[in-house]
C-alpha positions, 0 to 999 in steps of 0.5 A, spaced: 397 043 750 395 050 748 388 052 746 384 057 741 382 061 747 389 060 749 393 063 743 391 070 744 393 071 750 401 067 749 401 071 742 400 077 747 405 075 752 410 074 746 410 080 743 410 084 750 416 081 753 420 083 746 419 090 748 423 088 755 431 089 755 435 082 756 438 086 763 431 086 766 429 078 763 435 076 766 436 079 773 442 077 776 440 072 782 443 074 788 449 069 791 446 065 796 449 066 804 450 059 807 447 058 815 454 058 817 456 065 813 449 067 816 451 066 823 458 068 824 455 075 822 450 075 828 456 073 832 460 079 829 454 083 831 453 081 838 462 082 840 461 089 836 455 091 840 456 097 844 454 099 850 448 104 848 446 098 844 446 093 849 441 098 854 437 099 848 436 092 849 435 093 856 428 097 854 426 091 850 427 087 856 424 092 861 417 092 856 417 085 856 419 083 863 412 088 865 408 083 861 410 076 864 410 079 871 419 079 871 422 083 877 427 087 873 433 091 877 438 095 875 445 096 879 452 099 878 456 094 882 455 088 886 455 091 892 448 094 890 446 087 887 448 083 895 444 090 898 438 088 894 439 080 895 440 082 903 433 085 903 428 081 900 431 074 904 430 079 909 422 081 908 420 076 904 415 072 907 416 063 908 411 058 905 409 052 909 413 046 908 420 051 906 424 054 911 427 061 911 434 058 908 437 061 901 441 056 897 446 059 891 449 057 885 457 056 885 460 062 880 464 068 879 458 073 880 455 070 886 461 069 890 462 077 889 456 078 892 458 076 899 453 073 901 455 069 906 455 074 910 450 078 909 445 073 910 448 071 917 447 079 919 439 078 918 441 069 921 438 066 915 442 060 913 447 060 906 448 053 902 452 053 896 451 048 890 458 044 891 458 037 892 464 033 892 460 026 895 455 022 894 452 025 902 454 032 900 449 031 894 444 028 898 444 034 903 445 039 898 438 036 895 435 037 902 436 044 902 434 045 895 428 042 897 426 047 903 431 053 901 425 058 899 430 063 895 435 060 890 440 065 887 444 063 881 446 067 875 445 066 867 448 064 861 444 068 857 437 073 857 434 074 850 431 081 850 425 080 845 421 074 851 425 076 856 428 069 856 432 066 862 437 061 859 442 057 864 445 051 862 446 046 869 454 044 870 457 042 876 456 047 882 450 049 878 444 045 877 437 046 875 433 046 881 436 052 884 433 056 879 426 051 880 424 049 887 425 055 891 419 060 892 423 066 890 428 066 884 434 071 883 439 071 877 445 074 876 447 077 870 451 082 867 449 087 861 454 083 856 450 077 857 443 080 854 441 078 846 436 080 842 433 074 840 433 067 839 436 068 833 443 070 836 442 065 841 442 059 836 447 063 833 451 063 839 450 056 840 452 052 834 458 057 831 462 061 838 467 056 839 466 057 845 460 055 846 460 049 840 464 045 844 461 044 849 455 042 844 449 040 848 451 035 853 448 040 859 442 041 860 439 048 858 433 052 861 429 057 859 425 061 864 421 066 862 418 070 868 415 066 874 410 059 874 403 061 873 397 058 871 389 059 870 387 052 869 382 054 876 376 058 875 380 061 869 383 065 875 391 067 874 395 063 880 403 064 881 408 058 883 404 053 882 410 049 878 415 053 880 417 060 883 412 064 884 416 070 884 422 071 880 427 077 879 433 079 874 438 082 877 442 086 872 450 088 872 450 095 868 458 098 870 461 092 866 
């Protein structure tokens, strides 16, 4: 309802609108973009990303990794990645209740590391997470529980939070990244994503990942396990690995 006090205001407003051109009064609204269209554009951006752009993402990752105590190493070839793992396995201390042994995923990248030969040279047993029988599954579970080092790859690495994204598959159990005191993840530069919006776009609209769906456990790992519950003092390794290393192959 219009009151006496409102009338002057409304009259003034009406007169002001008369002076505005019709083109300004009726602005054309932008055509709405569907979630799918937006997602497909994100996927195109990922697919067209140059190595230079990926290296910029790597800079972002390195900055974030420093704040969460994530150790990132860049290597030009698999030979250097394998040497890094061999050195860590040789020099790292074993915690109480663990054995000086390594458990690793069955994964194409890890197969290129020649870990069996490298670890044999330093007398460190290697167990690959490949099982076909119940007996083998029980044996592997025991080895994962006591191993001091676990080696995995990852599906993606989200740069703006330095987060590893791992899906559980046959030969690639989640426990390898969670139970040992030291976790090493080996990835290529092409597996880098800018942020979670890119990850969600791939999972929802890219045929390769959409068809797989949410049938597998997906783990997000942002640095080593830590807590400050006791006397507000930061302690690493309470609920998972105390050290996490991300080895990135940059020449792919």
